[in-house]
C-alpha positions in Angstrom: 122.5 33.8 92.1 119.0 33.3 93.4 116.3 35.9 93.6 117.1 36.7 97.3 120.6 37.6 96.3 119.2 40.0 93.7 117.0 41.7 96.2 119.9 42.0 98.7 122.4 43.3 96.2 120.3 45.5 93.9 117.6 46.8 96.3 119.8 46.6 99.4 117.2 44.8 101.5 119.8 43.9 104.1 120.5 44.3 107.8 123.9 45.0 109.1 126.0 44.9 112.3 129.1 47.0 112.6 131.6 46.3 115.4 132.6 49.9 116.4 136.0 49.2 117.9 137.4 47.7 114.7 134.9 49.0 112.0 134.3 45.4 110.8 130.8 44.9 109.3 128.7 41.8 108.6 125.6 41.9 106.3 122.6 39.5 106.2 119.7 39.3 103.8 116.6 40.9 105.5 114.6 37.7 106.1 113.2 39.4 109.2 110.4 37.4 111.0 110.0 39.8 114.0 111.1 43.3 114.8 109.8 45.0 118.0 110.7 48.2 119.6 110.0 49.4 123.2 110.5 52.9 124.5 110.7 52.5 128.3 110.5 55.6 130.4 111.6 55.7 134.1 110.3 58.1 136.7 111.4 59.0 140.2 108.3 59.2 142.3 107.8 61.1 145.6 104.8 60.6 147.8 103.5 63.8 149.3 101.2 63.9 152.4 97.6 64.8 151.4 98.1 64.3 147.7 96.3 61.5 146.0 99.0 60.8 143.4 102.8 60.8 143.9 104.9 63.4 142.1 106.6 62.1 139.0 110.0 63.4 137.9 111.5 62.1 134.6 114.6 60.0 135.1 115.6 58.4 131.8 114.4 56.5 128.8 115.6 53.4 127.1 115.0 52.2 123.6 115.1 48.4 123.3 114.8 46.4 120.1 114.2 42.7 119.9 114.2 41.0 116.5 114.5 37.6 114.8 115.8 37.0 111.3 116.3 33.8 109.2 119.4 33.0 107.1 118.5 30.5 104.3 121.0 28.9 102.0 120.4 27.9 98.4 123.7 26.1 98.0 126.6 24.6 100.0 128.7 27.6 99.4 126.1 30.0 100.6 125.5 27.8 103.7 129.2 28.0 104.5 129.2 31.8 104.0 126.1 32.1 106.3 127.8 30.1 109.0 130.9 32.3 108.8 128.8 35.5 109.0 126.9 34.2 112.1 130.3 33.2 113.6 131.5 36.8 113.1 128.4 38.2 114.7 129.0 36.0 117.7 132.6 37.4 117.9 131.1 40.9 118.0 129.8 40.1 121.5 133.3 40.2 122.9 135.3 43.3 123.9 138.6 44.5 122.6 141.7 43.8 124.6 145.0 45.6 124.7 146.5 42.1 125.1 144.1 39.2 124.2 146.0 36.9 126.6 145.1 39.1 129.6 141.4 39.5 130.4 142.0 42.5 132.6 143.3 44.7 129.8 140.0 45.7 128.1 140.5 48.7 125.9 137.0 49.1 124.4 133.5 47.7 125.0 131.8 45.8 122.2 129.5 48.6 121.0 127.5 47.8 117.8 126.0 49.9 115.1 122.8 48.1 114.0 120.9 48.9 110.8 117.7 47.5 109.3 117.2 49.5 106.1 115.3 52.7 106.9 113.5 51.3 110.0 116.5 51.0 112.4 119.3 53.5 111.6 121.1 56.5 112.9 119.1 59.7 112.3 121.3 62.8 112.4 119.4 66.0 112.9 119.0 67.9 109.7 116.6 70.8 109.5 114.0 70.5 106.7 112.3 73.3 104.8 110.8 71.0 102.1 107.2 70.5 101.2 105.4 67.3 102.0 106.0 66.0 98.4 109.7 66.7 98.6 110.1 65.0 101.9 108.5 61.8 100.6 110.5 61.8 97.3 113.7 62.4 99.3 113.0 59.7 101.9 115.6 57.0 101.3 118.1 54.8 103.0 121.5 53.3 102.1 123.0 50.0 103.2 126.3 51.7 103.9 124.7 54.5 106.0 125.5 54.8 109.7 123.7 52.3 111.9 122.1 52.9 115.3 124.6 52.8 118.1 124.0 50.5 121.0 124.8 47.3 122.8 123.9 43.8 121.6 122.8 42.3 124.8 122.3 38.7 123.7 122.0 36.6 120.6 120.3 33.2 120.3 121.3 31.0 117.3 119.2 28.1 116.1 120.8 26.0 113.5 117.6 24.1 112.8 119.4 20.8 112.4 116.2 18.8 113.0 113.9 20.9 110.9 112.4 20.0 107.5 115.0 22.1 105.8 117.7 19.7 106.9 121.4 20.2 106.4 124.0 20.0 103.6 126.5 17.2 104.2 129.7 18.6 102.9 131.8 15.6 103.9 132.6 13.2 106.8 131.7 14.8 110.1 130.8 18.1 108.4 127.3 19.5 108.0 126.1 23.0 107.0 122.7 24.2 108.2 120.3 25.1 105.3 118.5 27.6 107.6 119.9 29.5 110.6 117.6 31.5 112.8 119.0 34.3 114.9 117.2 36.2 117.7 118.8 39.3 119.2 118.1 41.9 121.9 119.6 45.4 121.3 119.6 48.5 123.5 120.1 51.8 121.7 122.5 54.5 123.0 121.3 58.0 122.3 124.0 60.1 120.7 122.3 63.4 121.2 120.0 65.1 123.7 116.4 64.5 122.6 113.3 66.2 123.9 110.8 69.0 123.2 111.8 72.6 123.3 109.9 75.9 123.2 106.5 74.7 124.4 106.9 75.3 128.2 105.4 78.0 130.4 107.1 80.0 133.2 103.7 80.5 134.8 103.0 77.4 136.9 99.4 78.4 137.6 98.7 78.4 133.9 100.8 75.4 133.0 97.8 73.0 133.0 95.9 75.0 130.4 96.3 74.9 126.6 96.8 78.7 126.7 100.0 78.3 128.6 101.7 76.3 125.9 103.3 78.0 122.9 102.4 75.2 120.6 103.3 77.0 117.4 106.9 77.3 118.5 107.3 73.9 120.1 109.7 71.6 118.3 111.5 68.2 118.9 115.3 68.4 119.1 115.7 66.0 116.1 112.7 66.0 113.8 114.1 62.9 112.0 114.1 60.7 115.1 113.7 57.8 115.0 112.7 56.7 111.5 113.8 59.7 109.4 110.2 60.3 108.2 110.1 64.1 108.5 106.8 65.6 107.7 106.6 69.1 106.2 103.9 70.4 108.6 103.7 69.6 112.3 100.3 68.6 113.4 99.1 70.6 116.4 96.1 69.8 118.5 93.3 72.3 118.1 93.1 74.9 120.8 90.5 75.0 123.5 89.2 78.4 122.3 87.0 78.9 125.4 89.9 78.7 127.8 92.2 80.6 125.4 89.7 83.4 125.1 89.3 83.4 128.9 93.0 83.7 129.7 93.5 86.4 127.0 90.6 88.5 128.3 90.8 90.3 131.7 87.1 90.9 131.8 86.4 87.2 131.2 88.8 86.3 134.0 87.0 88.7 136.4 83.6 87.2 135.5 85.0 83.7 136.2 86.3 84.8 139.6 83.0 86.5 140.4 81.1 83.3 139.6 83.5 81.4 141.8 83.2 83.8 144.7 79.4 83.8 144.4 79.3 80.0 144.5 81.6 80.0 147.6 79.5 82.6 149.3 76.3 80.6 148.8 78.1 77.6 150.2 79.1 79.6 153.3 75.6 80.9 153.8 74.2 77.3 153.6 76.8 76.2 156.2 75.9 79.1 158.5 72.2 78.3 158.2 72.8 74.6 158.9 74.9 75.5 162.0 72.1 77.8 163.3 69.5 75.1 162.9 71.6 72.6 164.8 72.2 75.1 167.5 68.5 75.8 167.9 67.7 72.1 168.0 70.3 71.6 170.7 68.8 74.4 172.9 65.3 73.0 172.5 66.4 69.5 173.6 68.2 71.0 176.6 65.0 72.9 177.6 63.0 69.7 177.2 65.3 67.8 179.6 65.1 70.5 182.3 61.3 70.4 182.2 
């Protein structure tokens, strides 16, 4: 047993793929060279006459994960096992049939539960009333825990036959790669409704101000999403006290309206003065032409 086996077995530094229709699972040592997530939000836009920007209505959101991991082998036996595990992963790309001899009898799609330690995992919603020290000490992950549900869109397998690592020649016409590199693209499927609750306002006119949002009572549907790192205290942006005080004080609102009306009246007076001047100028020019 090499040191990587000890890490994988004792500290559970592994990534796993579970084929949902059958429950079969394949594990790999977590030699991850790249792991990238993208949260892509789609909006329906509507252009309104006279408005500079279109209206944006939320449509949906997709969570896509692309990653690459390497599978090294320290012996011929491990190289054979690696090849078999990659083979099973490739098989997970195919659906389940009622009758494998008939392609038109699909019974289940090839959904996958993918897990990378604590970073990529299913995060069931569990309310937490713990202190910050408790949440940190209790933050853990298990290799056998439920993985993130989704679809494995594609896998690319590089057997590195021409690399410096070379191959293990098991016998005539049989080689086993010493290093296999796998690149995957995964799209997550949300198993619960996610979003913010309790922070909206029924008053559309006030909805653009901080005062209209009940920030103290706003909460996310699953505080553990997506990494399970639940903080004891939610950080809330400081209030704009000037606006908060204004909207909580009728006298202050009246003062703001009075200032606005005064400004508009001055503007109207200037416009009337300008119009009078132009009218006087036009009369003088007409008189000059008649003379």
